[in-house]
C-alpha atoms as an extended CHARMM CRD file, in Angstrom:
* protein
*
       240  EXT
         1         1  MET       CA            -28.4440000000      -39.1810000000       45.0660000000  PROA      1               0.0000000000
         2         2  PRO       CA            -26.7770000000      -36.5660000000       42.9770000000  PROA      2               0.0000000000
         3         3  ARG       CA            -22.8300000000      -36.1460000000       43.7750000000  PROA      3               0.0000000000
         4         4  MET       CA            -21.9140000000      -32.5500000000       44.2920000000  PROA      4               0.0000000000
         5         5  TYR       CA            -18.8060000000      -30.8100000000       43.2380000000  PROA      5               0.0000000000
         6         6  SER       CA            -16.6740000000      -28.2330000000       44.3040000000  PROA      6               0.0000000000
         7         7  ALA       CA            -15.8740000000      -25.1280000000       41.9480000000  PROA      7               0.0000000000
         8         8  THR       CA            -12.1260000000      -27.2510000000       40.8460000000  PROA      8               0.0000000000
         9         9  GLY       CA            -14.3410000000      -30.3330000000       39.2600000000  PROA      9               0.0000000000
        10        10  ARG       CA            -13.6750000000      -31.9990000000       42.1400000000  PROA      10              0.0000000000
        11        11  SER       CA            -16.0700000000      -34.1140000000       44.1670000000  PROA      11              0.0000000000
        12        12  ARG       CA            -16.5770000000      -32.3150000000       47.7250000000  PROA      12              0.0000000000
        13        13  TRP       CA            -16.1560000000      -35.4090000000       49.6390000000  PROA      13              0.0000000000
        14        14  PRO       CA            -13.1730000000      -35.8610000000       50.3750000000  PROA      14              0.0000000000
        15        15  LEU       CA            -12.0270000000      -32.6120000000       50.0190000000  PROA      15              0.0000000000
        16        16  LEU       CA             -8.4690000000      -32.7280000000       48.8680000000  PROA      16              0.0000000000
        17        17  VAL       CA             -6.4300000000      -29.3690000000       49.0730000000  PROA      17              0.0000000000
        18        18  GLY       CA             -4.1970000000      -29.2750000000       45.8610000000  PROA      18              0.0000000000
        19        19  GLY       CA             -1.4460000000      -27.0010000000       44.9520000000  PROA      19              0.0000000000
        20        20  LEU       CA             -1.9340000000      -23.1780000000       44.0490000000  PROA      20              0.0000000000
        21        21  VAL       CA             -4.3540000000      -22.4350000000       41.1060000000  PROA      21              0.0000000000
        22        22  ALA       CA             -2.5490000000      -20.3390000000       37.8530000000  PROA      22              0.0000000000
        23        23  VAL       CA             -4.8790000000      -17.7130000000       37.2540000000  PROA      23              0.0000000000
        24        24  VAL       CA             -5.6890000000      -16.4300000000       33.7190000000  PROA      24              0.0000000000
        25        25  GLY       CA             -4.5120000000      -13.3200000000       32.9670000000  PROA      25              0.0000000000
        26        26  LEU       CA             -7.8970000000      -10.8100000000       33.0910000000  PROA      26              0.0000000000
        27        27  GLY       CA             -5.7190000000       -7.1530000000       32.0740000000  PROA      27              0.0000000000
        28        28  GLY       CA             -6.7810000000       -7.1460000000       28.2150000000  PROA      28              0.0000000000
        29        29  GLY       CA            -10.4090000000       -8.1900000000       28.8160000000  PROA      29              0.0000000000
        30        30  VAL       CA            -10.5050000000      -12.4780000000       28.5610000000  PROA      30              0.0000000000
        31        31  ALA       CA            -14.2210000000      -11.8540000000       27.1770000000  PROA      31              0.0000000000
        32        32  PHE       CA            -15.9350000000      -14.9940000000       25.5000000000  PROA      32              0.0000000000
        33        33  THR       CA            -19.8750000000      -15.2300000000       25.5040000000  PROA      33              0.0000000000
        34        34  LEU       CA            -21.7680000000      -18.3830000000       23.7640000000  PROA      34              0.0000000000
        35        35  THR       CA            -23.6180000000      -15.5760000000       21.5860000000  PROA      35              0.0000000000
        36        36  HSD       CA            -24.3470000000      -11.8140000000       20.9530000000  PROA      36              0.0000000000
        37        37  HSD       CA            -25.8420000000      -10.6200000000       24.1030000000  PROA      37              0.0000000000
        38        38  ASP       CA            -28.9930000000      -10.3570000000       22.9830000000  PROA      38              0.0000000000
        39        39  ALA       CA            -29.5240000000      -13.8560000000       21.8500000000  PROA      39              0.0000000000
        40        40  PRO       CA            -28.1920000000      -15.8270000000       24.7030000000  PROA      40              0.0000000000
        41        41  ASP       CA            -28.9840000000      -19.2450000000       23.1560000000  PROA      41              0.0000000000
        42        42  GLU       CA            -28.6960000000      -18.4430000000       19.6360000000  PROA      42              0.0000000000
        43        43  ALA       CA            -25.2930000000      -20.9360000000       18.6540000000  PROA      43              0.0000000000
        44        44  ALA       CA            -23.2090000000      -22.8330000000       20.0870000000  PROA      44              0.0000000000
        45        45  VAL       CA            -19.9910000000      -20.2610000000       19.2230000000  PROA      45              0.0000000000
        46        46  SER       CA            -20.2090000000      -16.1600000000       18.9680000000  PROA      46              0.0000000000
        47        47  PRO       CA            -17.5750000000      -15.5300000000       20.9970000000  PROA      47              0.0000000000
        48        48  SER       CA            -16.2330000000      -11.7570000000       21.7480000000  PROA      48              0.0000000000
        49        49  PRO       CA            -12.5110000000      -10.8860000000       21.0140000000  PROA      49              0.0000000000
        50        50  THR       CA             -9.9790000000      -12.3910000000       24.0890000000  PROA      50              0.0000000000
        51        51  ASP       CA             -6.6140000000      -11.1690000000       24.8220000000  PROA      51              0.0000000000
        52        52  ALA       CA             -4.8080000000      -12.4090000000       27.6950000000  PROA      52              0.0000000000
        53        53  PRO       CA             -1.6770000000      -15.0500000000       28.8460000000  PROA      53              0.0000000000
        54        54  MET       CA             -2.7120000000      -18.5060000000       29.5110000000  PROA      54              0.0000000000
        55        55  PRO       CA             -1.6200000000      -19.5470000000       33.5680000000  PROA      55              0.0000000000
        56        56  SER       CA              1.8340000000      -20.7080000000       34.1610000000  PROA      56              0.0000000000
        57        57  SER       CA              2.2100000000      -24.3380000000       34.5100000000  PROA      57              0.0000000000
        58        58  ALA       CA              4.6480000000      -23.8390000000       36.8380000000  PROA      58              0.0000000000
        59        59  THR       CA              1.8430000000      -23.1260000000       39.3300000000  PROA      59              0.0000000000
        60        60  ALA       CA             -1.2800000000      -24.7530000000       37.9530000000  PROA      60              0.0000000000
        61        61  ASP       CA             -3.3360000000      -27.6930000000       39.5890000000  PROA      61              0.0000000000
        62        62  THR       CA             -3.6800000000      -30.5300000000       37.7790000000  PROA      62              0.0000000000
        63        63  GLY       CA             -6.6070000000      -31.8630000000       39.3890000000  PROA      63              0.0000000000
        64        64  VAL       CA             -4.9130000000      -35.2390000000       40.2500000000  PROA      64              0.0000000000
        65        65  GLY       CA             -5.2110000000      -36.4660000000       43.6660000000  PROA      65              0.0000000000
        66        66  ASP       CA             -9.0280000000      -37.2710000000       43.5170000000  PROA      66              0.0000000000
        67        67  ASP       CA             -9.2140000000      -40.5090000000       42.2820000000  PROA      67              0.0000000000
        68        68  GLU       CA            -12.7770000000      -41.2910000000       42.9070000000  PROA      68              0.0000000000
        69        69  ASP       CA            -13.2610000000      -40.1950000000       39.2900000000  PROA      69              0.0000000000
        70        70  GLY       CA            -10.5730000000      -41.9590000000       37.5410000000  PROA      70              0.0000000000
        71        71  ALA       CA             -8.0690000000      -40.4760000000       35.6300000000  PROA      71              0.0000000000
        72        72  PRO       CA             -8.2310000000      -36.7120000000       35.3950000000  PROA      72              0.0000000000
        73        73  PRO       CA             -8.9030000000      -34.8220000000       31.9940000000  PROA      73              0.0000000000
        74        74  THR       CA             -6.1370000000      -34.6340000000       29.6270000000  PROA      74              0.0000000000
        75        75  GLY       CA             -7.6670000000      -32.1740000000       27.6320000000  PROA      75              0.0000000000
        76        76  CYS       CA             -6.7410000000      -34.5520000000       24.3160000000  PROA      76              0.0000000000
        77        77  LEU       CA             -9.5530000000      -37.5920000000       24.5010000000  PROA      77              0.0000000000
        78        78  GLY       CA             -9.6130000000      -38.6510000000       21.1450000000  PROA      78              0.0000000000
        79        79  GLY       CA             -6.4690000000      -37.9350000000       19.6310000000  PROA      79              0.0000000000
        80        80  LEU       CA             -4.5410000000      -34.5960000000       17.8010000000  PROA      80              0.0000000000
        81        81  ASP       CA             -7.1590000000      -34.2620000000       15.2700000000  PROA      81              0.0000000000
        82        82  ARG       CA             -9.3450000000      -31.7310000000       15.0420000000  PROA      82              0.0000000000
        83        83  ASN       CA            -12.3250000000      -33.8110000000       13.2350000000  PROA      83              0.0000000000
        84        84  ALA       CA            -15.2410000000      -35.0710000000       14.2260000000  PROA      84              0.0000000000
        85        85  ALA       CA            -13.3470000000      -38.9570000000       14.7000000000  PROA      85              0.0000000000
        86        86  MET       CA            -11.6970000000      -37.1910000000       16.9180000000  PROA      86              0.0000000000
        87        87  VAL       CA            -15.1100000000      -35.6810000000       18.6180000000  PROA      87              0.0000000000
        88        88  LEU       CA            -16.4040000000      -38.9200000000       18.8320000000  PROA      88              0.0000000000
        89        89  SER       CA            -13.5410000000      -41.2240000000       19.6740000000  PROA      89              0.0000000000
        90        90  ALA       CA            -13.4890000000      -39.0770000000       22.6370000000  PROA      90              0.0000000000
        91        91  GLN       CA            -17.5670000000      -39.2520000000       23.4820000000  PROA      91              0.0000000000
        92        92  LYS       CA            -17.0300000000      -43.2900000000       22.9730000000  PROA      92              0.0000000000
        93        93  GLU       CA            -14.0810000000      -43.0790000000       25.4010000000  PROA      93              0.0000000000
        94        94  ALA       CA            -15.2940000000      -40.5100000000       28.2820000000  PROA      94              0.0000000000
        95        95  ALA       CA            -16.5800000000      -42.5160000000       31.4100000000  PROA      95              0.0000000000
        96        96  HSD       CA            -20.0540000000      -41.5750000000       33.1540000000  PROA      96              0.0000000000
        97        97  THR       CA            -18.4890000000      -39.0640000000       35.1710000000  PROA      97              0.0000000000
        98        98  PRO       CA            -17.8420000000      -35.5140000000       35.5260000000  PROA      98              0.0000000000
        99        99  TYR       CA            -14.0120000000      -35.6110000000       34.1320000000  PROA      99              0.0000000000
       100       100  GLY       CA            -15.6680000000      -37.9220000000       31.0940000000  PROA      100             0.0000000000
       101       101  ALA       CA            -18.1550000000      -34.8690000000       30.7340000000  PROA      101             0.0000000000
       102       102  VAL       CA            -15.3760000000      -32.3040000000       30.9380000000  PROA      102             0.0000000000
       103       103  GLU       CA            -13.1500000000      -34.4710000000       27.9620000000  PROA      103             0.0000000000
       104       104  VAL       CA            -16.0150000000      -34.8800000000       25.4680000000  PROA      104             0.0000000000
       105       105  ALA       CA            -16.9440000000      -31.1290000000       26.3380000000  PROA      105             0.0000000000
       106       106  THR       CA            -12.9870000000      -30.1670000000       25.3740000000  PROA      106             0.0000000000
       107       107  ALA       CA            -13.0620000000      -32.4250000000       21.9290000000  PROA      107             0.0000000000
       108       108  PHE       CA            -16.3550000000      -30.4850000000       21.1230000000  PROA      108             0.0000000000
       109       109  TYR       CA            -14.7540000000      -26.9470000000       21.6100000000  PROA      109             0.0000000000
       110       110  ARG       CA            -11.9380000000      -28.0490000000       19.9300000000  PROA      110             0.0000000000
       111       111  PHE       CA            -13.7850000000      -29.1280000000       16.8380000000  PROA      111             0.0000000000
       112       112  VAL       CA            -15.9650000000      -26.0660000000       16.7340000000  PROA      112             0.0000000000
       113       113  TRP       CA            -13.2000000000      -23.4910000000       17.3740000000  PROA      113             0.0000000000
       114       114  GLN       CA            -11.0490000000      -23.4370000000       14.1390000000  PROA      114             0.0000000000
       115       115  SER       CA            -10.4150000000      -22.1900000000       11.2080000000  PROA      115             0.0000000000
       116       116  PRO       CA            -10.9460000000      -23.3440000000        8.1440000000  PROA      116             0.0000000000
       117       117  ILE       CA            -14.1240000000      -24.8770000000        9.4700000000  PROA      117             0.0000000000
       118       118  PRO       CA            -14.5520000000      -28.6350000000        9.7020000000  PROA      118             0.0000000000
       119       119  THR       CA            -15.6640000000      -30.2890000000        6.5720000000  PROA      119             0.0000000000
       120       120  THR       CA            -19.7210000000      -30.2450000000        5.5490000000  PROA      120             0.0000000000
       121       121  ALA       CA            -19.4580000000      -33.8230000000        6.4640000000  PROA      121             0.0000000000
       122       122  ASP       CA            -17.8400000000      -33.8170000000        9.6400000000  PROA      122             0.0000000000
       123       123  ILE       CA            -20.1750000000      -31.0500000000       10.7480000000  PROA      123             0.0000000000
       124       124  GLN       CA            -23.0130000000      -32.8660000000       10.1190000000  PROA      124             0.0000000000
       125       125  SER       CA            -21.7110000000      -36.1470000000       11.9660000000  PROA      125             0.0000000000
       126       126  VAL       CA            -21.0870000000      -33.6380000000       15.2160000000  PROA      126             0.0000000000
       127       127  VAL       CA            -24.4170000000      -32.3910000000       14.8920000000  PROA      127             0.0000000000
       128       128  ASP       CA            -26.1650000000      -35.4850000000       14.0430000000  PROA      128             0.0000000000
       129       129  ASP       CA            -24.2220000000      -37.7460000000       17.1650000000  PROA      129             0.0000000000
       130       130  VAL       CA            -22.5840000000      -35.5520000000       19.5710000000  PROA      130             0.0000000000
       131       131  ILE       CA            -24.9020000000      -32.5370000000       19.7320000000  PROA      131             0.0000000000
       132       132  SER       CA            -27.7850000000      -33.4480000000       22.3130000000  PROA      132             0.0000000000
       133       133  PRO       CA            -31.3730000000      -33.6740000000       20.0950000000  PROA      133             0.0000000000
       134       134  GLY       CA            -32.5990000000      -31.7750000000       23.0340000000  PROA      134             0.0000000000
       135       135  ALA       CA            -30.7870000000      -28.6770000000       22.2670000000  PROA      135             0.0000000000
       136       136  SER       CA            -32.2340000000      -26.0260000000       20.9560000000  PROA      136             0.0000000000
       137       137  ALA       CA            -32.9530000000      -26.0340000000       16.8390000000  PROA      137             0.0000000000
       138       138  SER       CA            -30.3710000000      -22.7850000000       16.9870000000  PROA      138             0.0000000000
       139       139  TYR       CA            -27.6570000000      -24.7730000000       18.8720000000  PROA      139             0.0000000000
       140       140  ARG       CA            -27.7370000000      -27.3520000000       16.8540000000  PROA      140             0.0000000000
       141       141  ASP       CA            -27.6100000000      -25.1520000000       13.5120000000  PROA      141             0.0000000000
       142       142  LEU       CA            -23.4120000000      -25.3500000000       13.6510000000  PROA      142             0.0000000000
       143       143  PHE       CA            -23.9800000000      -24.8920000000        9.4210000000  PROA      143             0.0000000000
       144       144  GLY       CA            -26.0730000000      -21.3570000000       10.5130000000  PROA      144             0.0000000000
       145       145  VAL       CA            -23.6590000000      -20.3780000000       12.7470000000  PROA      145             0.0000000000
       146       146  TYR       CA            -20.7510000000      -21.1450000000       10.5500000000  PROA      146             0.0000000000
       147       147  ARG       CA            -22.6720000000      -18.9320000000        7.7740000000  PROA      147             0.0000000000
       148       148  ALA       CA            -22.5790000000      -16.1010000000        9.7990000000  PROA      148             0.0000000000
       149       149  HSD       CA            -19.7890000000      -16.0060000000       11.0930000000  PROA      149             0.0000000000
       150       150  PRO       CA            -17.1500000000      -17.7690000000        8.7670000000  PROA      150             0.0000000000
       151       151  ASN       CA            -14.5930000000      -16.6880000000       11.4260000000  PROA      151             0.0000000000
       152       152  VAL       CA            -15.2450000000      -17.2170000000       14.9960000000  PROA      152             0.0000000000
       153       153  SER       CA            -13.1310000000      -15.7410000000       16.7670000000  PROA      153             0.0000000000
       154       154  HSD       CA            -14.9050000000      -12.7670000000       15.7000000000  PROA      154             0.0000000000
       155       155  GLY       CA            -11.6440000000      -10.7150000000       14.3120000000  PROA      155             0.0000000000
       156       156  ASP       CA             -9.5350000000      -11.7050000000       17.5460000000  PROA      156             0.0000000000
       157       157  VAL       CA             -7.7760000000      -13.8480000000       14.6680000000  PROA      157             0.0000000000
       158       158  ALA       CA             -7.2840000000      -12.2440000000       11.1280000000  PROA      158             0.0000000000
       159       159  ASP       CA             -9.4770000000      -13.3640000000        8.7170000000  PROA      159             0.0000000000
       160       160  SER       CA             -6.6490000000      -14.9110000000        6.6580000000  PROA      160             0.0000000000
       161       161  LEU       CA             -4.7720000000      -16.6570000000        9.1710000000  PROA      161             0.0000000000
       162       162  PRO       CA             -5.6340000000      -20.5340000000       10.3370000000  PROA      162             0.0000000000
       163       163  PHE       CA             -6.0560000000      -20.7070000000       14.2880000000  PROA      163             0.0000000000
       164       164  HSD       CA             -7.5810000000      -23.9400000000       16.4280000000  PROA      164             0.0000000000
       165       165  LEU       CA             -7.4060000000      -24.1750000000       20.1830000000  PROA      165             0.0000000000
       166       166  SER       CA             -4.7270000000      -26.0450000000       22.3730000000  PROA      166             0.0000000000
       167       167  THR       CA             -5.1960000000      -27.6080000000       25.6090000000  PROA      167             0.0000000000
       168       168  THR       CA             -1.6700000000      -27.6160000000       26.8290000000  PROA      168             0.0000000000
       169       169  ASN       CA             -2.0350000000      -25.0110000000       29.0340000000  PROA      169             0.0000000000
       170       170  GLY       CA             -5.7920000000      -24.7200000000       29.0450000000  PROA      170             0.0000000000
       171       171  ILE       CA             -7.8020000000      -25.4240000000       31.9030000000  PROA      171             0.0000000000
       172       172  TRP       CA            -11.4870000000      -26.3080000000       33.2590000000  PROA      172             0.0000000000
       173       173  MET       CA            -14.0690000000      -26.4000000000       35.4810000000  PROA      173             0.0000000000
       174       174  VAL       CA            -17.2520000000      -27.9760000000       36.6480000000  PROA      174             0.0000000000
       175       175  ASP       CA            -19.8060000000      -26.4740000000       38.2550000000  PROA      175             0.0000000000
       176       176  PRO       CA            -20.9120000000      -27.4420000000       41.8680000000  PROA      176             0.0000000000
       177       177  ASP       CA            -24.4810000000      -27.4510000000       40.8180000000  PROA      177             0.0000000000
       178       178  SER       CA            -24.0960000000      -30.1410000000       38.5420000000  PROA      178             0.0000000000
       179       179  THR       CA            -25.4460000000      -33.9980000000       38.5610000000  PROA      179             0.0000000000
       180       180  SER       CA            -24.2890000000      -37.0700000000       37.8040000000  PROA      180             0.0000000000
       181       181  ASP       CA            -26.1900000000      -37.1580000000       34.2900000000  PROA      181             0.0000000000
       182       182  GLN       CA            -26.1400000000      -33.3790000000       33.6040000000  PROA      182             0.0000000000
       183       183  VAL       CA            -22.6290000000      -31.3060000000       33.9500000000  PROA      183             0.0000000000
       184       184  THR       CA            -22.0410000000      -27.6830000000       32.9950000000  PROA      184             0.0000000000
       185       185  VAL       CA            -17.9530000000      -27.6520000000       32.1510000000  PROA      185             0.0000000000
       186       186  ASP       CA            -16.2080000000      -24.2100000000       31.6680000000  PROA      186             0.0000000000
       187       187  ILE       CA            -12.7820000000      -24.3190000000       30.1610000000  PROA      187             0.0000000000
       188       188  ALA       CA            -10.3750000000      -22.1780000000       28.6040000000  PROA      188             0.0000000000
       189       189  ALA       CA             -7.5900000000      -22.8570000000       26.0120000000  PROA      189             0.0000000000
       190       190  GLY       CA             -5.3080000000      -20.7630000000       24.3550000000  PROA      190             0.0000000000
       191       191  TYR       CA             -4.7690000000      -19.6810000000       20.3100000000  PROA      191             0.0000000000
       192       192  VAL       CA             -2.7110000000      -21.0900000000       18.2630000000  PROA      192             0.0000000000
       193       193  VAL       CA             -2.7470000000      -19.0880000000       15.5120000000  PROA      193             0.0000000000
       194       194  ASP       CA             -0.9390000000      -19.7160000000       11.7040000000  PROA      194             0.0000000000
       195       195  GLY       CA              0.6890000000      -22.8810000000       13.3910000000  PROA      195             0.0000000000
       196       196  ALA       CA              2.2590000000      -21.0870000000       16.8420000000  PROA      196             0.0000000000
       197       197  LEU       CA              0.8990000000      -21.1520000000       20.1300000000  PROA      197             0.0000000000
       198       198  SER       CA              0.1220000000      -17.5820000000       21.2510000000  PROA      198             0.0000000000
       199       199  PRO       CA              1.8070000000      -15.7370000000       24.2420000000  PROA      199             0.0000000000
       200       200  SER       CA             -1.1760000000      -13.6520000000       24.4800000000  PROA      200             0.0000000000
       201       201  LYS       CA             -4.7850000000      -14.7310000000       23.0530000000  PROA      201             0.0000000000
       202       202  SER       CA             -7.3430000000      -17.1500000000       24.5210000000  PROA      202             0.0000000000
       203       203  THR       CA            -10.7630000000      -18.0810000000       24.8390000000  PROA      203             0.0000000000
       204       204  PHE       CA            -13.2330000000      -19.5330000000       27.0120000000  PROA      204             0.0000000000
       205       205  GLN       CA            -16.7360000000      -21.1110000000       26.7190000000  PROA      205             0.0000000000
       206       206  GLY       CA            -19.3780000000      -23.1940000000       28.9410000000  PROA      206             0.0000000000
       207       207  PHE       CA            -20.8260000000      -26.3010000000       28.0910000000  PROA      207             0.0000000000
       208       208  VAL       CA            -24.1440000000      -28.0580000000       29.6010000000  PROA      208             0.0000000000
       209       209  MET       CA            -23.3780000000      -31.9880000000       28.6670000000  PROA      209             0.0000000000
       210       210  ARG       CA            -25.9850000000      -34.4720000000       29.0080000000  PROA      210             0.0000000000
       211       211  TRP       CA            -25.7360000000      -38.2450000000       29.6580000000  PROA      211             0.0000000000
       212       212  GLU       CA            -27.5650000000      -39.8750000000       27.0130000000  PROA      212             0.0000000000
       213       213  ASN       CA            -28.0370000000      -43.2080000000       25.5020000000  PROA      213             0.0000000000
       214       214  GLY       CA            -24.6950000000      -43.9250000000       27.5070000000  PROA      214             0.0000000000
       215       215  VAL       CA            -22.5450000000      -41.3360000000       26.1460000000  PROA      215             0.0000000000
       216       216  TRP       CA            -21.8840000000      -37.8620000000       26.8660000000  PROA      216             0.0000000000
       217       217  ARG       CA            -23.5970000000      -34.6390000000       24.2960000000  PROA      217             0.0000000000
       218       218  VAL       CA            -23.5410000000      -31.2570000000       24.6480000000  PROA      218             0.0000000000
       219       219  ALA       CA            -27.0680000000      -30.0030000000       25.6800000000  PROA      219             0.0000000000
       220       220  GLY       CA            -26.1130000000      -26.1200000000       25.0490000000  PROA      220             0.0000000000
       221       221  GLY       CA            -24.0840000000      -23.6470000000       26.5120000000  PROA      221             0.0000000000
       222       222  THR       CA            -23.5840000000      -21.1390000000       29.0830000000  PROA      222             0.0000000000
       223       223  GLN       CA            -22.2120000000      -17.9710000000       29.5440000000  PROA      223             0.0000000000
       224       224  PRO       CA            -19.0820000000      -18.7660000000       31.8300000000  PROA      224             0.0000000000
       225       225  ASP       CA            -17.9140000000      -16.2130000000       34.3220000000  PROA      225             0.0000000000
       226       226  GLY       CA            -13.8470000000      -15.1470000000       33.6890000000  PROA      226             0.0000000000
       227       227  LYS       CA            -12.8050000000      -14.5570000000       37.2350000000  PROA      227             0.0000000000
       228       228  THR       CA            -14.1370000000      -17.3710000000       38.9040000000  PROA      228             0.0000000000
       229       229  LEU       CA            -12.9170000000      -19.5920000000       35.9170000000  PROA      229             0.0000000000
       230       230  SER       CA             -9.6790000000      -18.1120000000       36.2160000000  PROA      230             0.0000000000
       231       231  SER       CA             -9.6690000000      -18.3040000000       40.1250000000  PROA      231             0.0000000000
       232       232  GLY       CA            -11.1370000000      -22.2220000000       40.3090000000  PROA      232             0.0000000000
       233       233  GLY       CA            -10.0440000000      -23.9030000000       37.2310000000  PROA      233             0.0000000000
       234       234  VAL       CA             -7.8880000000      -26.7660000000       36.8360000000  PROA      234             0.0000000000
       235       235  ARG       CA             -5.1760000000      -27.6980000000       34.3890000000  PROA      235             0.0000000000
       236       236  TYR       CA             -5.3960000000      -30.3250000000       32.0370000000  PROA      236             0.0000000000
       237       237  THR       CA             -3.1790000000      -32.9010000000       32.8240000000  PROA      237             0.0000000000
       238       238  GLY       CA             -1.6580000000      -33.6290000000       29.5890000000  PROA      238             0.0000000000
       239       239  GLY       CA             -3.5270000000      -31.3800000000       26.4640000000  PROA      239             0.0000000000
       240       240  CYS       CA             -2.9580000000      -30.9130000000       22.8480000000  PROA      240             0.0000000000
């Protein structure tokens, strides 16, 4: 029977009560969509601009305490790099648990959401090994995504500036309708722009993770509810 999980990613039984959950500020309009509104399944990465601070670590809930699923997500499984080797390493190391799904989704997000974009060889490797063969053709077409959106931030960061994501102050959440073999993960992370963590810019994304042939793969994307994520998200225990 599939195990059920609360909005914070913890198993519903036993229900453990943690500390206060930090809130992602929504005042500037934290808005991140999987694709353009008229094509909700078109691509893996197509955001709306975001401009809001990440939560303060002083009040964040780390998710520590429910050890049924092993160590809670660090947000940096696979290492500090943002290449295909990092994503594949995270995929290999991730357990068959919701925590494992969160780690692989996070590694994938860190990989795709950067500028300059990854190398052709790395993109192909991630398409072949990390995106599920069952995902839609448009979702698997990362090359097409980057051709259409060479700056995946859609102008949230200037074209001339390099950027990537940091999970240091990031949060994650598992959809309560997830099962043992299919987990929907919502992630919020901060921008690192030109080498510095932005005090105001953040972005969020949802990923459908599927357990296939002994590893987690990305089967599609979702558009998270920002308010639900900000009020129910769990702090990564490490981050990078």
